[in-house]
C-alpha positions in Angstrom: 116.8 96.0 156.3 118.1 97.1 152.9 115.3 97.4 150.4 115.8 95.3 147.4 115.8 97.3 144.1 112.8 97.8 142.1 109.9 100.2 141.3 109.1 103.2 143.5 105.5 104.6 143.8 104.7 108.2 144.6 101.2 108.7 145.2 100.8 112.7 144.9 103.7 112.8 142.8 102.5 115.9 140.8 102.2 118.0 143.9 104.4 120.6 145.6 106.7 118.1 147.7 105.9 115.2 145.6 107.2 116.5 142.6 110.1 117.5 144.1 110.8 114.0 145.7 110.0 112.0 142.1 112.9 114.4 140.6 115.4 113.6 143.4 114.4 109.8 143.3 115.0 110.1 139.4 118.2 111.8 139.6 119.7 109.0 141.9 118.6 106.3 139.4 115.5 105.4 140.7 112.4 104.0 138.6 109.3 106.0 139.6 105.5 105.4 139.1 103.7 108.6 139.8 99.8 108.3 140.7 98.0 112.0 141.0 94.5 112.7 140.5 95.5 116.2 139.5 92.9 117.9 141.9 95.3 120.1 144.0 98.7 119.7 142.2 100.1 121.2 139.1 99.9 119.4 135.9 103.2 121.7 134.7 105.2 119.9 137.6 104.8 116.7 135.5 106.6 118.6 132.7 109.9 118.7 134.7 109.8 114.5 135.1 108.8 113.4 131.6 112.4 113.8 130.4 113.5 111.7 132.9 113.9 107.6 131.9 112.1 105.0 134.0 109.2 107.8 134.8 105.7 106.7 134.4 102.4 109.0 135.4 99.1 107.4 136.3 96.2 109.8 136.6 94.1 108.3 139.4 92.5 108.7 142.8 93.5 107.1 145.6 89.8 107.1 147.1 89.1 104.8 144.1 90.3 101.0 143.5 94.0 101.5 142.4 94.0 101.2 138.2 95.4 98.3 136.5 98.5 100.3 135.3 99.5 100.3 139.1 98.2 96.8 140.2 99.6 94.7 137.6 103.0 95.7 138.7 102.4 95.5 142.3 105.2 92.9 142.5 108.0 95.2 141.0 107.5 98.1 143.9 109.9 97.9 146.8 109.2 101.6 148.2 105.7 103.1 148.3 105.6 106.9 149.5 102.0 108.4 150.3 101.9 112.1 149.9 98.4 112.1 148.3 96.3 114.9 149.7 95.7 118.3 149.7 97.7 120.1 152.2 96.5 123.8 151.8 93.5 124.7 154.3 91.9 126.5 151.4 92.0 123.4 149.1 91.3 120.6 151.7 88.1 122.7 152.9 86.7 122.8 149.4 85.6 119.0 149.5 86.3 117.8 153.2 84.9 114.5 152.8 87.4 113.9 150.0 90.0 114.9 152.1 89.4 112.6 154.9 88.8 109.7 152.6 92.1 110.2 150.6 94.1 109.9 154.1 91.7 107.1 155.4 90.4 105.1 152.5 93.3 106.0 150.0 96.1 105.4 152.7 94.5 101.7 153.2 94.6 100.9 149.5 98.2 102.0 149.3 98.9 100.0 152.5 97.4 96.9 151.1 99.5 97.1 148.1 102.5 97.7 150.1 101.8 94.2 151.8 101.1 92.7 148.5 104.4 93.7 147.0 106.4 93.5 150.4 107.4 97.3 149.7 108.4 99.5 152.6 105.8 102.3 153.1 106.2 105.9 154.1 103.2 108.2 155.0 103.7 111.7 154.8 101.6 112.8 157.8 101.8 116.5 159.0 102.4 118.8 161.9 98.5 119.4 162.0 98.5 116.1 164.1 99.5 118.4 167.0 96.8 120.9 166.5 97.0 124.4 168.7 100.0 122.6 170.6 100.1 123.1 174.0 103.7 121.8 174.1 106.6 123.9 172.5 108.4 122.6 170.8 106.4 119.8 169.5 107.7 116.5 170.1 107.0 113.2 168.6 105.3 111.9 171.6 103.2 114.5 172.1 99.4 113.6 171.4 98.3 116.9 170.2 95.3 119.3 170.9 93.1 119.0 167.8 89.6 120.3 167.4 88.1 117.1 166.1 85.0 118.9 164.9 86.1 122.0 163.6 86.8 123.1 159.9 90.5 122.0 159.6 89.2 118.3 161.1 89.1 116.7 157.9 92.8 117.1 157.2 94.2 116.8 160.7 92.0 113.9 162.0 92.2 112.2 158.6 96.3 112.4 158.9 95.9 110.7 162.7 93.9 108.0 161.3 96.2 107.5 158.6 99.1 107.1 161.1 96.8 104.8 162.9 96.3 102.5 160.1 100.0 102.9 158.9 101.2 101.5 162.8 98.6 99.3 162.8 99.9 97.3 159.5 103.4 97.5 161.0 102.2 96.0 164.3 100.6 93.2 162.5 103.7 92.3 160.0 101.6 93.2 157.3 104.0 96.1 156.1 107.1 98.0 157.2 106.0 101.5 157.9 107.5 105.0 158.0 106.1 107.9 159.2 107.1 111.6 158.7 105.5 114.6 160.1 106.0 117.4 158.0 106.2 120.8 159.2 105.7 124.1 157.1 107.5 123.5 153.7 108.0 126.2 150.9 109.8 126.5 147.4 109.2 126.3 143.8 106.4 124.3 142.4 103.9 125.8 144.9 100.3 126.6 143.5 100.1 130.2 143.2 96.5 130.0 144.7 97.1 127.5 147.4 96.2 130.0 150.3 99.6 129.0 152.4 101.4 132.0 154.3 104.5 131.7 151.9 102.8 131.5 148.6 100.3 134.1 149.6 102.8 136.4 151.0 105.3 136.2 148.2 102.8 136.5 145.4 101.2 139.6 147.2 104.9 141.3 147.3 105.8 140.5 143.8 102.4 142.0 142.6 103.1 145.3 144.5 100.0 144.5 147.1 99.9 144.8 150.5 100.7 141.4 152.5 97.6 139.6 154.2 98.7 138.8 157.6 96.1 137.0 160.1 95.8 138.0 163.5 98.4 140.2 165.1 101.0 138.5 163.1 102.7 137.2 166.5 101.9 133.4 165.4 104.9 131.6 164.6 105.9 129.1 162.1 109.1 127.2 161.3 109.6 127.1 157.5 111.8 124.2 155.8 112.9 124.8 152.3 111.7 121.8 150.2 114.9 120.2 149.1 115.8 120.0 152.9 112.4 118.4 153.3 112.8 115.9 150.4 116.2 114.9 151.8 114.6 114.0 155.1 111.9 111.8 153.6 114.2 110.0 151.6 116.5 109.1 154.5 113.9 108.3 156.5 112.5 105.7 153.9 116.2 104.0 153.7 117.1 104.2 157.6 116.3 101.1 159.7 113.9 102.2 162.7 114.5 100.9 166.1 110.7 101.5 167.1 107.2 102.2 165.8 107.5 106.1 166.2 107.0 108.9 163.7 109.7 111.4 163.0 109.4 115.1 162.6 110.6 116.7 159.3 110.8 120.5 159.5 113.2 123.8 160.4 113.6 124.2 164.0 114.4 127.8 163.4 111.1 129.7 164.6 109.8 133.1 163.6 106.7 135.1 163.4 104.5 135.8 160.4 105.5 139.7 160.9 109.4 138.7 160.9 108.5 136.9 157.7 106.9 139.8 156.0 110.0 141.8 157.2 112.3 139.1 155.5 110.6 139.4 152.3 110.8 143.2 152.4 114.4 143.0 152.8 115.0 140.9 149.7 112.4 142.9 147.5 114.3 146.0 148.8 111.5 148.4 150.0 109.0 148.3 153.0 105.7 146.1 152.0 102.4 147.1 153.5 100.5 144.9 155.9 96.8 144.2 155.7 95.6 142.5 159.2 92.5 140.3 159.0 91.1 137.9 161.5 92.9 134.8 162.5 91.2 131.6 160.8 89.6 129.0 163.0 91.7 127.0 164.9 95.1 128.3 163.4 98.0 127.3 165.2 99.5 130.0 167.5 103.2 128.1 167.6 104.8 125.7 165.5 108.3 124.6 165.8 109.5 120.9 165.6 111.8 119.2 168.0 113.9 117.2 165.6 116.3 115.6 168.0 115.1 111.8 166.6 115.8 112.8 163.0 119.4 114.2 163.9 120.0 110.9 165.9 118.3 108.3 163.5 118.6 109.7 160.2 121.7 112.0 160.7 119.4 114.7 159.0 118.8 118.6 159.7 118.0 121.4 157.3 120.9 123.3 155.8 119.1 125.9 153.6 119.0 129.1 155.6 115.6 131.1 155.3 117.0 134.2 153.4 118.4 131.8 150.6 115.2 129.7 150.4 113.1 132.8 150.0 115.2 134.2 147.4 115.2 131.1 145.5 111.2 130.8 146.0 110.7 134.6 145.1 112.7 134.1 141.6 110.5 131.0 140.9 107.2 132.5 141.4 108.5 135.8 139.7 109.1 133.7 136.6 105.8 131.9 137.0 103.7 135.1 137.4 105.3 136.6 134.4 104.8 133.7 132.4 101.3 133.0 133.6 99.8 136.3 134.3 101.6 139.0 132.2 98.5 141.0 131.8 97.3 141.4 134.8 100.7 142.2 136.4 101.6 144.9 133.9 98.5 146.7 135.1 99.8 147.2 138.3 101.7 150.1 139.0 105.1 149.3 140.2 105.2 145.9 139.7 108.0 145.5 137.4 110.7 147.0 139.6 109.5 144.5 142.1 109.9 141.6 139.6 113.4 142.8 138.3 114.3 143.0 141.9 113.4 139.3 142.3 114.5 137.8 139.0 117.6 139.8 138.6 117.8 142.3 135.8 119.4 139.7 133.2 116.2 137.6 133.7 113.8 140.4 133.2 112.3 140.7 129.8 
């Protein structure tokens, strides 16, 4: 069914993926309302969006009743994207109760808004619903291997419950649902301190520090550049779906963490020392999406090669670090040549 024209709501729109999604929507003529509590997002991400016409920002927490600025426009919404939840283990474990309630209570509030407005609803779920998977690669019909009492459960189980709510709304005819299971995504607009592997290693590489590798570095991930992830989300929102099934959105190219460190060293142009640490509790050993459904139903697959995506990410982080932490960085021996390599000679001032 074609979606009528109207307002698009992006919950979590000031976050990493959310801000890229807002920008892509605005560039394609959508009128966007962004709602975010700014707990784990970057306010500077909003600065990139304020110059677009038809963009409104509402600071609010979806665990609380949705504000009047949103509810009085309920009849105008035709698309609702729910990306509201901290996705970094470091950040979502700071307040696990809030993390769980954001996924469950917050999702329910947005689903009720979708029901009231007749909007199509897209839930940004996660590959974490597969847990430390015993099936490889991960297909959408795999039910997962999640530790429901571990330190990551607030996020993993919260997203699993959010999927349950969403599909129950669709089965009851209360809203039309799409669920994306997003795998590791990277690129500009990430928080420097978010603790995820790409931001950690990139910042350490640019700062001349040893790269932190958990375990022996043989665990694998599949990294998708953010523009590709956003393209997949937008196609999923617009696509007719033949059944009530989630869709994996990720890059099926799998590499070890040690290989990722080597790829960064190749771009920087010199070897990087590694600092090995204990593997975090419940950290998945292998992660690679099966994207056959995305290819078949959406005509989607990622197109950005890892090296190209890492080069763009390194350049963005180099500018962020130099702009926001200049005093700390210039004290680190050997840092300026690393920055110059990442940014390009003409960009280094």
